[in-house]
Each structure stands twice: as structure tokens, then as C-alpha cells.
C-alpha positions as CSV (number, residue, x, y, z in Angstrom):
1,X,-20.0,-15.2,-6.2
2,X,-21.3,-17.0,-9.2
3,X,-19.4,-20.4,-8.7
4,X,-17.9,-22.3,-6.1
5,X,-14.3,-22.8,-7.3
6,X,-12.2,-20.4,-9.5
7,X,-8.8,-20.7,-11.0
8,X,-7.6,-17.5,-9.0
9,X,-9.1,-15.6,-6.1
10,X,-7.8,-12.2,-5.5
11,X,-7.9,-10.8,-2.2
12,X,-7.8,-7.1,-2.7
13,X,-9.1,-4.9,-5.3
14,X,-6.7,-2.0,-5.5
15,X,-4.3,-1.2,-8.4
16,X,-2.3,-4.6,-7.5
17,X,-5.3,-6.6,-7.5
18,X,-7.1,-5.2,-10.4
19,X,-4.2,-5.2,-12.5
20,X,-3.7,-9.1,-11.5
21,X,-7.1,-9.6,-12.5
22,X,-7.1,-8.0,-15.8
23,X,-4.0,-10.0,-16.8
24,X,-5.7,-13.1,-15.5
25,X,-8.9,-12.3,-17.4
26,X,-7.0,-12.0,-20.7
27,X,-5.3,-15.3,-19.9
28,X,-9.0,-16.9,-20.1
29,X,-8.7,-18.0,-16.1
30,X,-11.8,-17.7,-13.8
31,X,-11.0,-14.8,-11.6
32,X,-12.9,-13.6,-8.6
33,X,-11.7,-10.5,-6.9
34,X,-12.9,-9.8,-3.1
35,X,-12.5,-6.4,-2.2
36,X,-13.2,-4.8,1.3
37,X,-13.5,-1.3,0.1
38,X,-10.8,0.5,1.8
39,X,-8.1,1.9,-0.5
40,X,-5.2,3.1,1.2
41,X,-5.0,6.4,-1.1
42,X,-8.6,7.2,-0.7
43,X,-7.9,10.5,1.3
44,X,-5.9,11.6,-1.6
45,X,-7.3,14.0,-4.4
46,X,-5.5,12.5,-7.3
47,X,-3.0,9.7,-8.3
48,X,0.2,11.2,-9.4
49,X,3.3,9.4,-11.6
50,X,1.0,6.9,-13.3
51,X,1.7,7.5,-16.9
52,X,-0.9,7.8,-19.0
53,X,-3.3,8.7,-15.8
54,X,-1.6,11.5,-14.1
55,X,-3.9,13.5,-11.8
56,X,-6.7,10.7,-11.9
57,X,-8.7,10.7,-8.8
58,X,-8.2,7.5,-6.9
59,X,-11.8,6.5,-7.1
60,X,-11.9,7.0,-11.0
61,X,-8.9,5.1,-11.5
62,X,-10.4,2.1,-9.6
63,X,-13.5,2.2,-11.3
64,X,-11.6,2.2,-14.8
65,X,-9.6,-0.7,-13.4
66,X,-12.8,-2.5,-12.6
67,X,-14.1,-2.0,-15.8
68,X,-11.1,-3.1,-17.7
69,X,-11.1,-6.2,-15.5
70,X,-14.6,-7.0,-15.7
71,X,-14.5,-6.7,-19.6
72,X,-12.3,-9.9,-19.7
73,X,-14.5,-12.1,-17.3
74,X,-13.2,-11.1,-13.9
75,X,-15.8,-11.1,-11.2
76,X,-15.6,-8.4,-8.4
77,X,-17.6,-8.6,-5.2
78,X,-17.4,-6.6,-1.9
79,X,-16.4,-8.5,1.3
80,X,-13.8,-8.7,3.5
81,X,-11.9,-12.1,3.8
82,X,-11.5,-13.2,7.4
83,X,-9.0,-16.2,6.5
84,X,-7.8,-18.7,4.0
85,X,-6.7,-22.3,4.4
86,X,-5.1,-24.9,2.1
87,X,-7.3,-27.7,0.9
88,X,-6.0,-31.3,1.2
89,X,-4.6,-32.3,-2.0
90,X,-7.0,-33.9,-4.5
91,X,-6.3,-37.6,-5.5
92,X,-4.4,-36.4,-8.8
93,X,-2.3,-34.0,-6.7
94,X,-4.1,-30.6,-7.5
95,X,-3.8,-28.2,-4.8
96,X,-6.4,-25.6,-3.5
97,X,-7.4,-23.4,-1.0
98,X,-10.6,-22.1,0.7
99,X,-11.3,-18.5,1.4
100,X,-13.8,-17.5,3.9
101,X,-15.3,-13.9,4.2
102,X,-16.2,-12.3,7.5
103,X,-20.1,-12.7,6.7
104,X,-19.6,-16.4,6.4
105,X,-19.3,-16.8,2.7
106,X,-16.5,-19.1,1.3
107,X,-15.3,-20.1,-2.1
108,X,-12.4,-22.3,-3.3
109,X,-9.6,-21.5,-5.8
110,X,-6.7,-23.1,-7.3
111,X,-4.5,-20.3,-6.4
112,X,-4.4,-17.0,-4.2
113,X,-3.2,-13.6,-4.9
114,X,-3.2,-11.2,-2.1
115,X,-3.2,-7.6,-2.8
116,X,-4.5,-6.3,0.6
117,X,-1.9,-3.2,0.9
118,X,-1.0,-1.6,4.1
119,X,-2.2,0.7,6.6
120,X,-0.4,4.0,7.9
121,X,-0.2,4.3,11.4
122,X,0.2,8.2,12.0
123,X,2.1,9.9,15.0
124,X,-0.4,10.3,18.0
125,X,-0.9,14.2,17.3
126,X,-4.5,15.6,17.6
127,X,-5.8,16.5,14.2
128,X,-3.3,14.6,12.0
129,X,-5.6,11.8,10.9
130,X,-8.3,14.2,9.9
131,X,-5.9,15.9,7.4
132,X,-4.1,13.0,6.3
133,X,-3.8,12.7,2.7
134,X,-4.9,16.7,2.3
135,X,-2.0,18.8,3.9
136,X,-0.7,15.9,6.1
137,X,1.5,14.1,3.9
138,X,4.5,11.8,3.6
139,X,5.5,11.1,0.1
140,X,7.1,13.9,-1.8
141,X,6.7,12.3,-4.9
142,X,3.0,11.7,-4.6
143,X,2.3,15.5,-3.0
144,X,5.3,17.3,-3.6
145,X,4.8,19.3,-6.6
146,X,1.1,20.3,-5.2
147,X,2.7,21.9,-2.4
148,X,5.6,23.4,-4.2
149,X,6.9,27.0,-2.8
150,X,4.4,26.7,0.1
151,X,5.5,26.9,3.8
152,X,6.2,23.2,4.8
153,X,6.5,21.7,8.1
154,X,8.4,18.3,8.9
155,X,7.3,16.6,12.1
156,X,10.2,14.8,13.6
157,X,9.4,11.5,15.4
158,X,12.5,9.4,14.7
159,X,16.1,9.5,12.9
160,X,14.7,10.0,9.6
161,X,13.2,13.6,10.1
162,X,16.4,15.5,8.7
163,X,16.5,13.2,5.7
164,X,13.0,14.2,5.2
165,X,13.3,17.7,5.9
166,X,16.4,17.9,3.1
167,X,14.3,16.2,0.7
168,X,11.4,18.1,0.9
169,X,13.6,21.2,0.4
170,X,13.7,20.2,-3.3
171,X,10.1,21.4,-3.7
172,X,10.2,24.7,-1.4
173,X,12.5,27.0,0.2
174,X,10.4,27.4,3.2
175,X,10.8,24.2,5.2
176,X,10.6,24.0,9.0
177,X,11.9,21.0,10.9
178,X,9.5,20.5,13.9
179,X,11.9,18.5,16.6
180,X,8.7,17.3,18.3
181,X,9.6,14.0,19.8
182,X,12.5,13.0,17.4
183,X,16.2,13.0,18.4
184,X,18.4,16.1,18.4
185,X,20.0,16.3,15.1
186,X,23.8,15.8,15.2
187,X,26.3,18.7,14.8
188,X,26.6,17.6,10.9
189,X,22.9,17.4,10.5
190,X,22.3,21.0,11.9
191,X,25.1,22.3,9.3
192,X,23.2,20.4,6.5
193,X,19.9,22.0,7.5
194,X,21.6,25.3,7.8
195,X,23.2,25.2,4.5
196,X,19.5,24.3,3.1
197,X,17.7,26.9,4.7
198,X,15.7,24.7,6.9
199,X,14.7,26.2,9.8
200,X,14.4,24.1,13.2
201,X,12.2,24.3,16.0
202,X,12.2,23.1,19.4
203,X,9.3,21.9,21.3
204,X,6.5,19.3,21.0
205,X,3.5,19.7,18.7
206,X,0.3,19.5,20.4
207,X,-2.2,20.2,17.7
208,X,-3.0,21.4,14.1
209,X,-4.6,24.8,13.5
210,X,-7.5,24.6,11.1
211,X,-9.4,27.6,9.5
212,X,-12.6,27.1,7.4
213,X,-11.4,23.6,6.7
214,X,-8.0,24.4,5.8
215,X,-4.5,23.7,7.7
216,X,-2.6,26.9,8.6
217,X,-0.2,25.8,11.0
218,X,0.9,23.7,14.1
219,X,0.8,24.5,17.8
220,X,3.4,24.0,20.0
221,X,3.2,22.7,23.7
222,X,4.4,26.5,24.8
223,X,1.2,27.8,22.8
224,X,3.2,29.0,20.1
225,X,1.4,28.8,16.8
226,X,3.9,28.3,13.6
227,X,1.9,29.0,10.4
228,X,2.4,26.1,7.7
229,X,0.3,25.1,4.6
230,X,1.6,21.5,4.7
231,X,2.8,19.0,7.4
232,X,4.9,16.2,6.5
233,X,5.1,13.0,9.0
234,X,6.7,9.6,8.9
235,X,3.8,7.1,9.3
236,X,4.7,3.5,10.2
237,X,3.5,1.2,7.3
238,X,1.8,-1.8,8.7
239,X,1.0,-4.3,6.2
240,X,-2.7,-5.6,6.0
241,X,-1.2,-9.2,6.5
242,X,-4.1,-11.2,8.3
243,X,-5.4,-13.3,5.4
244,X,-1.6,-14.3,4.8
245,X,-1.0,-14.8,8.3
246,X,-4.0,-17.3,8.4
247,X,-1.9,-19.2,5.9
248,X,1.0,-19.5,8.2
249,X,3.0,-16.4,6.8
250,X,4.7,-13.9,9.2
251,X,5.3,-10.3,8.6
252,X,9.0,-9.0,9.0
253,X,10.2,-5.8,10.0
254,X,11.4,-3.3,7.1
255,X,14.4,-0.9,7.6
256,X,15.4,2.2,6.0
257,X,18.7,3.5,7.0
258,X,18.9,1.4,10.1
259,X,15.2,2.4,11.3
260,X,12.2,0.2,11.1
261,X,9.7,1.8,9.1
262,X,7.0,-0.9,9.0
263,X,6.3,-4.6,8.4
264,X,5.8,-6.8,5.2
265,X,5.3,-10.1,4.0
266,X,8.5,-11.2,1.9
267,X,8.1,-12.7,-1.5
268,X,10.5,-13.6,-4.3
269,X,10.7,-11.1,-7.4
270,X,7.4,-12.6,-9.0
271,X,5.7,-12.1,-5.6
272,X,5.6,-15.7,-4.7
273,X,5.3,-16.3,-0.7
274,X,6.9,-19.2,1.3
275,X,3.5,-21.0,0.8
276,X,2.9,-23.0,-2.2
277,X,0.2,-21.7,-4.7
278,X,0.2,-18.1,-2.7
279,X,1.3,-14.9,-4.0
280,X,1.3,-11.3,-2.7
281,X,1.9,-8.1,-4.7
282,X,1.6,-4.3,-4.0
283,X,2.1,-2.6,-0.5
284,X,1.5,-5.5,1.5
285,X,5.0,-6.9,0.3
286,X,6.4,-3.6,-0.9
287,X,6.0,-0.9,1.3
288,X,7.4,2.0,-0.6
289,X,5.7,0.9,-3.7
290,X,3.6,3.6,-5.6
291,X,0.4,3.2,-7.5
292,X,2.0,2.6,-10.7
293,X,4.6,0.0,-9.3
294,X,1.8,-1.7,-7.4
295,X,0.0,-2.3,-10.8
296,X,3.1,-3.6,-12.2
297,X,3.5,-6.0,-9.3
298,X,0.2,-7.5,-10.0
299,X,0.7,-8.0,-13.7
300,X,4.2,-9.7,-12.6
301,X,2.4,-11.8,-10.0
302,X,-0.6,-12.7,-12.4
303,X,2.0,-13.9,-15.1
304,X,3.7,-16.2,-12.5
305,X,0.5,-17.5,-11.2
306,X,-0.9,-18.4,-14.7
307,X,2.3,-20.2,-15.5
308,X,2.1,-22.1,-12.5
309,X,-1.3,-23.1,-13.4
310,X,-0.1,-23.9,-16.8
311,X,2.3,-26.4,-15.4
312,X,-0.4,-28.0,-13.3
313,X,-2.6,-28.5,-16.1
314,X,-0.1,-29.9,-18.4
315,X,0.9,-32.3,-15.3
316,X,-2.9,-33.2,-14.9
317,X,-3.3,-33.7,-18.7
318,X,-0.2,-36.1,-19.1
319,X,-1.5,-38.1,-16.0
320,X,-5.0,-38.5,-17.6
321,X,-3.4,-39.6,-21.1
322,X,-1.5,-42.3,-19.3
323,X,-4.6,-43.4,-17.4
């Protein structure tokens, strides 16, 4: 860290954080990005639906973003932020925060932008984590095209499994719904699945078959192996909210179709949280956002942060002129 106080400290250096850093650097703000180096999409081979960067490897996209942000003066350092706290207002009413990393470093900022993302909590089936982002998937818009026309399985762990199976049927006519620990489909759902040619298999899935580092099927409790080339799961999306919680903010449950799918930190449309001077962007506040959406949210938040700083700069200048 080259200085002790910045206009803005950004916690998290993914698409949202780097996009915010780029915009704030272009606005001639002093910016520090502290990144723990744990991008959510690291297991994936490519980023999709990012206009102008389609099929770019995640690491390459981050390297490009770091270079662009640094080109406008943003400082980017590795580190894990342990906590943040509000500092007492100065005599002229200027607000600020102190950010402390796990290794004991501390830095001050006039404003904070938190873009720490989320963690995907996977169902407790042996082998899922090792294949996550490769053949174990959750988002059809992220990975559907890459497994088009291949045998796809959907692992039911909750009421949204039928919805998932019917959605993935758009990418393949060979889709099997494994009921696993999920609820029994209703009569109407069974009819929908049959009409779309989705097979339904009873029994709990106990493991994955892998041959030569390639997923080839699922193993049922009965010992039966059902060949598949991709497996769709419903992960629980848990916001990495520890830094925001240290400032008094609390994550809330997010529902989809009446089912809780994870937790997030609420913000207004610009990313402003309930704590004045603190913004959040990306998956920490919008669980289903894709990479391009997270980048857009980082830009939106950065614009709001800069506007807030301009208002404070003006107020301080007027006070100084009157003194």
C-alpha cells in the first residue's frame, strides 16, 4: 500500500471491483483494491455472455481488468480484509473508514466499495466439488452451450429441480432428473417432464463416476450407474459478507419461487448500503448476476461513490471559503 489514506478502498478484485476501480481511476480518485485471489469462477474454463470478451478464460479477463485499472492509477494488492470500521468524523464533518487485513495491515478510506462475491455451497455428494465448474454445473447460460446435445443429469435437492430439468432441456434432448433427496414431483410436473422427454430416476445419488479425469456418470445407492456427461446441481449462494457484517450490515435470505436460494446484502439500485459511505456490487448483493452484470454493477456503484465524494468535496470547499 503506497499511502495510508485513499479516496476509495475496494474490497475484492473480481469483475465488479475492477470495473469500479477503472471508473474511479478515470475520475482521478485515489483507489486501492485489496483482493484475496479467490474468484468464484476460477474452476470454469471460459467466461461467456460477456460482449466483446466471449469465451475469455477467467484468469485472462482478470489480468486484462487489472492492467486497465492500473493504467488509470488504481493500486491493486493481494490480501484478505478481516474487518472494516467507521472512523470518528473529523472536525469539518469528513467521514472515513479503517480497513484491516488478516496480516495486520491497515489503511484508511473516505469511502468503501465491497465486491467480495459469494461462495457456492454444493450438495454433500462425494466428488461434486472436484468436478465443479467442469462437468458439474448450475447455470445454463454460463455452460449450457458447451454441453449441447450431450447426456445431462439434474440432481434434485429441492423444489426447483423440475424447473432446472425443464430449462436444461433447451440445450439437450437427453436430460435425466435424479430425484435424489428432492421432493416427489407433482402430477402436473410429471406430465411436464414426460411431455418434454425428461427421464426421471428414483434413488439417492451416492457418487460420481470419473474415468481418465472425465465425468462419465452417477452412481446410485442401489449400485446402478447411469451414464451422463454433465450434472446440474442447485448450489446455495452465500454472500461473502464478513467485511460488511463488521460494519453492522446483516445478510438476508433471497428466495426464488418461494425457495431460499442463498443470502445477500441489500443495497439500493446504485449499490449503496444502509451504512453511509459504504457501497456493494456484484454477487455479494445480487446472487444471480453473471460476470458482465457484476462489471456493470461495479461501474454503477463507482459512479455513485464519485458523486458522493464530489458532494463532500464541494461542502468542504464552501466551508473553507467561509472560514
